[in-house]
C-alpha positions as CSV (number, residue, x, y, z in Angstrom):
1,M,35.8,135.8,24.4
2,L,37.8,138.2,21.6
3,V,40.2,135.5,21.0
4,A,36.8,133.1,20.2
5,S,35.8,135.5,18.1
6,L,37.8,134.4,15.8
7,F,35.8,131.1,15.2
8,P,32.5,132.3,13.6
9,S,34.6,134.5,11.2
10,I,36.9,131.9,9.9
11,I,34.0,129.4,8.9
12,A,32.4,132.3,7.7
13,S,35.2,133.8,5.5
14,H,35.0,129.5,4.2
15,F,31.6,129.4,3.5
16,P,29.6,132.0,2.3
17,G,25.8,132.9,4.5
18,A,26.8,129.9,6.4
19,I,24.5,131.0,10.4
20,Y,26.3,130.3,13.8
21,V,24.4,128.3,15.8
22,S,26.4,127.7,18.5
23,Q,29.3,127.5,20.4
24,T,30.9,125.8,23.6
25,L,33.9,127.3,25.1
26,Q,36.3,126.1,27.6
27,F,39.1,129.0,28.8
28,K,42.4,127.3,29.5
29,L,44.9,129.5,30.0
30,P,45.1,133.4,29.6
31,V,46.0,135.1,26.9
32,Y,47.3,139.2,27.0
33,I,47.9,141.8,24.9
34,G,51.0,141.0,22.1
35,D,50.4,137.3,22.4
36,E,50.2,136.1,18.9
37,I,47.4,133.2,18.4
38,V,46.6,130.5,16.2
39,A,42.7,129.6,15.5
40,E,41.9,126.2,14.1
41,V,38.0,124.9,12.7
42,Q,38.1,121.4,11.8
43,A,34.5,119.6,10.6
44,L,33.2,116.7,13.1
45,S,30.3,116.2,11.9
46,L,27.9,116.4,8.6
47,R,24.1,115.9,8.3
48,E,21.5,117.4,6.0
49,H,18.6,118.9,6.9
50,K,16.1,120.1,4.3
51,K,18.5,120.7,1.6
52,R,21.0,122.4,3.9
53,F,23.9,121.7,5.7
54,I,24.5,121.2,9.8
55,V,28.0,120.6,10.3
56,R,30.1,120.2,14.1
57,F,33.3,121.7,14.3
58,T,36.1,121.8,17.1
59,T,37.0,124.8,17.7
60,K,41.1,125.5,19.6
61,C,43.2,128.6,20.1
62,F,46.9,127.9,20.6
63,T,50.1,130.3,21.2
64,N,53.2,130.4,20.1
65,T,54.2,128.1,21.8
66,E,51.3,125.8,21.1
67,Q,49.8,126.3,24.3
68,L,46.1,125.2,23.9
69,V,44.2,128.1,25.8
70,I,40.3,127.8,24.5
71,D,38.8,124.0,23.4
72,G,35.4,123.7,22.1
73,E,32.3,122.9,19.7
74,A,30.3,125.2,17.3
75,T,27.8,124.5,15.3
76,A,26.9,126.2,12.1
77,I,23.7,125.9,9.2
78,L,25.6,125.9,5.6
79,P,23.7,126.7,3.0
80,T,26.0,124.6,0.5
81,L,29.3,122.4,0.5
82,A,31.4,124.6,-2.0
83,Q,33.9,125.5,-0.1
84,N,35.6,129.7,-1.0
85,K,39.1,129.4,-1.1
């Protein structure tokens, strides 16, 4: 679960004011202390609702040897589509 906490941080860092609504997770392999992890978040779908944007993301974590350790989806409400760089 500690590794999965990377996902809301990534979304919030790129979209300030984002509201994290839901997350599904599938734990594929264990992660050990000292493992280097790469988290990946990619937008799947977007829809506008009451001047806000509901976005569904794929969420994945890989080890430095490119093994998938966590797979899932997240949903967030974004106040704007302007991305913070």
